C-alpha atoms as one frame of an Amber mdcrd trajectory, in Angstrom:
protein
  30.540 -12.956  25.529  33.235 -14.684  23.424  36.845 -13.590  23.818  38.500
 -11.688  20.912  39.082 -14.050  18.007  36.645 -16.596  19.391  33.411 -17.231
  17.504  30.157 -17.031  19.375  28.298 -20.318  19.665  24.707 -20.565  18.501
  23.613 -21.120  22.102  24.935 -17.641  22.978  22.977 -15.909  20.221  19.838
 -13.950  20.952  16.632 -14.902  19.152  16.411 -11.545  17.297  19.650 -12.490
  15.526  17.894 -15.482  13.964  14.200 -14.794  13.531  13.096 -13.776  10.023
  10.115 -13.779   7.676  11.328 -16.013   4.854  11.571 -14.419   1.416  10.265
 -11.123   2.778  13.415 -10.649   4.860  15.026  -9.312   1.680  12.637  -6.348
   1.822  12.970  -5.907   5.589  16.536  -6.833   6.608  17.323  -6.752  10.348
  19.723  -3.831   9.914  16.973  -1.667   8.411  14.468  -2.668  11.081  16.991
  -1.811  13.821  17.699   1.550  12.195  13.998   2.406  12.040  13.549   1.370
  15.661  16.397   3.644  16.698  15.041   6.599  14.720  11.565   6.201  16.241
  12.914   5.763  19.767  11.814   2.144  20.079  15.295   0.649  20.476  15.789
  -1.793  23.332  16.453  -0.365  26.790  16.746  -3.817  28.307  16.479  -7.420
  27.204  12.920  -8.661  26.895  11.217 -11.884  25.956   9.911  -9.911  22.959
  12.552  -7.434  21.726  11.351  -4.657  19.427  12.785  -6.218  16.257  10.962
  -9.460  16.966   7.728  -7.532  17.479   8.135  -5.779  14.105   8.615  -9.135
  12.406   5.704 -10.526  14.398   3.392  -7.749  13.124   4.475  -8.409   9.539
   3.967 -12.163   9.999   0.600 -11.464  11.631  -0.429  -9.655   8.446   0.931
 -12.478   6.295  -0.961 -15.120   8.311  -4.059 -13.032   8.958  -6.254 -15.976
   9.973  -3.912 -17.361  12.623  -3.915 -16.499  16.320  -1.068 -14.600  17.981
   0.663 -17.604  19.504   0.389 -19.635  16.311   1.958 -16.790  14.297   4.896
 -16.787  16.719   5.312 -20.554  16.335   5.300 -20.174  12.554   8.107 -17.628
  12.839  10.305 -19.873  14.990   9.421 -23.498  14.296  12.002 -23.852  11.536
  14.882 -22.828  13.787  15.129 -25.924  15.971  15.049 -28.670  13.362  17.615
 -26.841  11.238  19.831 -26.288  14.321  19.721 -22.559  13.736  18.668 -21.845
  17.315  19.676 -23.783  20.413  18.853 -21.224  23.066  15.857 -21.416  25.349
  12.817 -19.385  24.299   9.235 -19.787  25.389   6.426 -18.826  23.033   4.846
 -15.720  24.573   1.199 -15.628  25.563  -1.392 -13.667  23.624  -1.442 -11.102
  26.426   2.338 -10.653  26.276   2.197 -10.242  22.505  -0.578  -7.645  22.805
   1.461  -5.679  25.351   4.533  -5.875  23.119   2.555  -4.482  20.183   1.291
  -1.647  22.373   4.870  -0.814  23.471   6.019  -0.765  19.858   3.198   1.488
  18.648   2.520   2.388  15.001   5.514   4.692  14.448   8.136   2.041  13.499
   5.809   0.423  10.955   4.959   3.813   9.452   8.644   4.739   9.305   9.533
   1.378   7.756   6.860   1.885   5.111   8.226   5.354   4.343  11.724   3.870
   3.906  10.761   0.822   1.837   7.660   1.749  -0.159   8.440   3.244  -3.566
   7.478   2.659  -7.195   9.303  -0.466  -8.343   9.020  -0.385 -12.157  12.222
   0.154 -14.105  12.397   1.798 -17.515  12.020  -1.625 -19.142   9.123  -2.923
 -17.018   6.348  -4.092 -19.323   2.975  -2.384 -18.847   4.079   0.283 -16.348
   4.508   3.266 -18.678   2.666   5.433 -21.178   4.873   7.377 -23.585   7.486
   7.965 -20.912   5.067   8.636 -18.052   5.024   6.302 -15.048   1.340   5.418
 -14.555   0.131   5.816 -10.964  -3.332   6.037  -9.424  -4.908   7.339  -6.243
  -7.868   5.906  -4.372  -9.325   5.373  -0.938 -10.848   2.472   0.970 -12.038
   1.537   4.440 -11.005  -1.218   6.840 -13.501  -2.851   9.214 -12.324  -2.829
  12.841 -13.206  -4.727  16.019 -16.184  -3.193  17.768 -14.416  -1.789  20.837
 -15.192   1.508  22.590 -11.767   2.984  21.783 -12.017   2.091  18.082 -15.527
   3.523  17.864 -14.514   6.720  19.666 -11.445   7.299  17.490 -12.494   6.047
  14.051 -16.284   6.199  14.062 -18.919   3.896  12.650 -20.776   4.223   9.309
 -24.545   4.044   8.906 -25.902   0.801   7.531 -26.889   0.337   3.900 -30.611
   0.855   4.620 -30.081   4.155   6.377 -31.306   2.722   9.657 -28.978   2.818
  12.648 -25.280   2.054  12.273 -23.035  -0.610  10.771 -21.783  -3.501  12.874
 -18.144  -2.416  12.656 -16.284   0.846  13.133 -14.071   1.700  10.157 -10.753
   3.375   9.419 -10.386   5.351   6.208  -7.216   4.828   4.165  -5.936   6.617
   1.046  -3.140   5.219  -1.126  -1.031   5.876  -4.204  -0.178   2.840  -6.312
   1.874   2.143  -9.406  -0.591   0.845 -12.007   1.732  -1.538 -13.829   3.029
  -3.322 -10.722   0.263  -2.716  -8.129   2.971  -1.520  -5.731   1.399   0.797
  -3.130   4.064   3.437  -2.496   2.279   5.986  -0.293  -0.525   5.689   2.250
  -2.210   7.484   5.105  -5.000   6.534   7.484  -7.517   8.399   9.595 -10.990
   8.346  11.138 -13.964   7.560   8.942 -15.205  11.146   9.233 -12.033  12.438
   7.548 -12.916  13.225   3.954 -11.108  11.102   1.402  -9.782  14.178  -0.389
  -8.180  15.433   2.843  -6.256  12.177   3.205  -5.276  12.167  -0.476  -3.725
  15.615  -0.156  -1.276  14.180   2.397   0.077  11.822  -0.282   1.003  14.408
  -2.893   4.536  14.748  -1.548   5.253  11.354  -3.138   4.272  12.529  -6.627
   6.951  13.755  -9.018   7.567  14.940 -12.539   7.345  12.055 -15.014   4.330
  10.495 -13.308   0.814  10.466 -14.768  -1.740  10.310 -11.947  -5.103   8.726
 -12.769  -8.100   9.355 -10.476 -11.861   8.925 -10.538 -14.465  11.681 -10.430
 -14.606  11.806  -6.621 -11.328  13.728  -6.546 -11.686  16.471  -9.138 -11.821
  19.822  -7.371 -10.044  23.079  -8.046  -7.838  23.150  -4.942  -6.971  19.443
  -5.045  -6.178  19.609  -8.775  -3.909  22.610  -8.267  -2.110  20.897  -5.364
  -1.549  17.691  -7.340  -0.430  19.500 -10.498   1.940  21.611  -8.411   4.051
  18.514  -7.703   5.151  18.366 -11.356   3.153  15.197 -12.049   0.649  15.161
 -14.906  -2.978  14.352 -14.189  -5.762  12.376 -15.891  -8.923  12.581 -13.774
 -12.515  11.787 -14.557 -14.922  14.750 -14.354 -18.332  14.753 -12.676 -21.277
  14.909 -15.069 -22.484  18.250 -13.682 -19.120  20.042 -13.958 -19.158  23.147
 -16.147 -16.381  22.885 -18.760 -16.653  25.564 -21.467 -14.977  24.861 -24.812
 -12.091  27.300 -25.245 -10.334  25.622 -28.197 -11.299  22.501 -30.145  -8.658
  20.018 -31.344  -8.756  17.676 -34.339  -8.658  14.550 -32.132 -11.975  15.557
 -30.516 -10.504  16.885 -27.288 -10.701  20.537 -26.324  -9.146  23.076 -24.020
 -11.280  24.240 -21.119 -10.994  25.815 -17.681 -11.788  24.754 -14.154 -12.397
  27.249 -11.394 -13.081  27.116  -7.687 -16.732  26.626  -6.739 -16.773  30.084
  -5.180 -15.758  31.544  -8.578 -18.191  29.532 -10.678 -19.804  32.668 -12.112
 -16.929  35.158 -12.057 -14.548  32.405 -13.272 -11.585  34.165 -11.677  -8.147
  32.509 -11.486  -8.988  29.625 -13.871  -6.789  26.584 -14.501  -6.473  25.488
 -18.122  -7.143  21.792 -18.735  -7.703  19.603 -21.759 -10.921  17.583 -21.856
 -11.499  14.205 -23.516 -15.081  12.987 -24.020 -16.045   9.484 -25.139 -18.642
   6.723 -24.887 -18.207   2.959 -24.480 -19.932   0.648 -26.948 -23.708   0.993
 -26.888 -23.622   2.768 -23.525 -24.950   6.300 -24.039 -23.111   7.617 -20.984
 -20.619  10.321 -21.920 -17.389   9.967 -19.993 -15.265  13.082 -19.522 -11.626
  13.219 -18.520  -9.556  16.278 -17.653  -5.793  16.271 -18.108  -2.832  18.572
 -17.647  -1.379  17.292 -20.942  -2.537  20.117 -23.188  -0.844  19.066 -26.443
  -2.852  16.408 -28.372   0.312  15.289 -30.142   1.838  14.275 -26.804  -1.193
  12.210 -25.807  -4.010  11.722 -28.347  -7.570  11.649 -27.019  -8.236   8.028
 -28.017  -5.151   6.859 -26.141  -6.093   8.778 -23.008  -9.610   7.344 -23.092
  -8.174   3.828 -23.258  -5.601   4.683 -20.618  -8.187   5.647 -18.017  -9.014
   1.964 -17.546  -5.645   1.663 -15.773  -7.306   3.280 -12.763  -8.830  -0.095
 -11.955  -5.360  -1.449 -11.192  -5.384   0.362  -7.843  -8.749  -1.245  -7.065
  -7.119  -4.605  -7.716  -4.181  -3.740  -5.447  -6.524  -2.845  -2.583  -8.485
  -6.039  -3.196  -5.253  -8.019  -2.903  -4.646  -6.495   0.524  -8.163  -6.897
   1.854  -9.434 -10.061   0.152  -6.336 -12.194  -0.484  -4.139 -11.185   2.450
  -7.015 -10.498   4.816  -9.406 -13.214   3.667 -13.181 -13.264   3.372 -15.171
 -11.115   5.805 -11.917  -9.359   6.660 -11.827  -7.440   9.955  -8.589  -6.143
  11.469  -7.757  -7.725  14.811  -6.489  -4.675  16.730  -8.602  -3.550  19.696
  -7.124  -0.047  20.015  -6.440   2.824  17.548  -2.641   2.618  17.796  -2.765
  -1.090  16.992  -5.133  -0.457  14.087  -2.710   1.971  12.479   0.190  -0.388
  13.148  -1.702  -3.282  11.560  -2.741  -1.290   8.477   0.886  -0.425   7.747
   1.851  -4.036   8.406  -0.548  -5.172   5.676   0.714  -2.492   3.281   4.352
  -3.382   3.961   3.735  -7.065   3.337   1.830  -6.309   0.132   4.626  -4.045
  -1.143   7.230  -6.728  -0.463   5.189  -9.334  -2.338   4.612  -6.999  -5.266
   8.317  -6.126  -5.392   9.130  -9.835  -5.509   6.628 -10.340  -8.323   8.090
  -7.429 -10.271  11.620  -8.809  -9.982  10.429 -12.224 -11.158   8.492 -10.741
 -14.095  11.384  -8.459 -15.023  13.799 -11.392 -15.149  11.368 -13.243 -17.440
  10.692 -10.070 -19.499   6.928 -10.346 -19.028   4.187  -8.084 -17.691   3.819
  -8.385 -13.870   0.054  -8.731 -14.473   0.744 -12.231 -15.776   1.850 -13.398
 -12.335  -0.513 -14.652  -9.665  -0.621 -12.616  -6.456  -2.376 -15.427  -4.612
   0.289 -17.940  -5.606   3.036 -15.546  -4.547   1.303 -15.087  -1.195   1.189
 -18.859  -0.698   4.887 -19.166  -1.540   5.761 -16.425   0.955   3.745 -18.153
   3.673   5.465 -21.473   3.025   8.926 -19.974   3.091   8.381 -18.301   6.456
   8.433 -21.749   7.994  10.762 -23.428   5.484  13.466 -20.751   5.748  12.908
 -19.409   9.255  16.034 -17.671  10.460  17.670 -17.240   7.075  17.605 -14.316
   4.692  16.511 -15.533   1.255  18.918 -16.291  -1.548  18.491 -13.167  -3.656
  19.529 -15.062  -6.777  16.568 -17.421  -6.515  13.776 -16.914  -9.030  10.305
 -17.818  -7.849   7.862 -18.788 -10.570   4.415 -17.431  -9.795   2.763 -17.382
 -13.180  -0.451 -19.232 -13.751  -4.090 -19.030 -12.759
């Protein structure tokens, strides 16, 4: 240890003081990672080859470089340190087995806690394309992640049947539900569970992140009396598609073509006790004879005309795009998570979501500075830039004043 007033030489520094993940270090500074580790009881009890902070950064880098092996990911995190003279200490790249054990020691809790601290809607009041008449547009949806075919993953998560109804699929799957900001694709709430867990059960766990001033868009799989009441109880407004067989009596017709109606619990379908008043918008698209129906908590047509709500429903596809960015662009083609055990699966899922949120936050900041819609920026190009800067800027937090241009095809 240096004496008082004496600076510590770089050879005395520990690797965790230097390792970083390029531009993403702005979203996950070491101080925040250390705080989360302390809160979740994963702080260091003794010095290790792989301290907990390094393992957190390793998991995030693993999700950034999803096609690389464990040892190669570690080299990518550290290779920039030596040539730039940012690290002179001795450190041996751990083996795959050591990295697997380190991930198991860390568990999923720090990544979940880090996501809870960092993930939030990122649009400001002036963000282009993120708002409708003062409402922040958000959407809810679910997806599945393919997992390695190990006994523990199968036992915990389950395996779907195949598409022909014969036997079972090749991979077990985890079910994930998310909330995302439509205008920025920032996923700000998520939960995961076994495949047998119904999507609506997972979605209910996310409602604590809804708030007044949000307009939540959802497809027809979610409309149910209890779920609607729970979501509306958060203060957020709702715009959900209605199943074709739902009974929606006309209570009052409005000039814009919408009408007031009521939804009731399935058990009260005939008595229609304890109804919830909703406003219904019906429309068709082009020559398609299908009648689309939307239910909303916005009962006043002057506040949100029917034609605008019908057009607005298309924003629900933005959450599909966000999930595709995670699974197709970050994960790659034929994407299968690499974790062999349930705890690692959950840890890895949150690692992917954290990395995606950091990239989308970076894209929002860049678009905001240029006063353009974040949709005009390329997620794939941003991902490539982030990967390059992990090696180019290893060990340094990014210059927060730098603007990264990501627009283009």
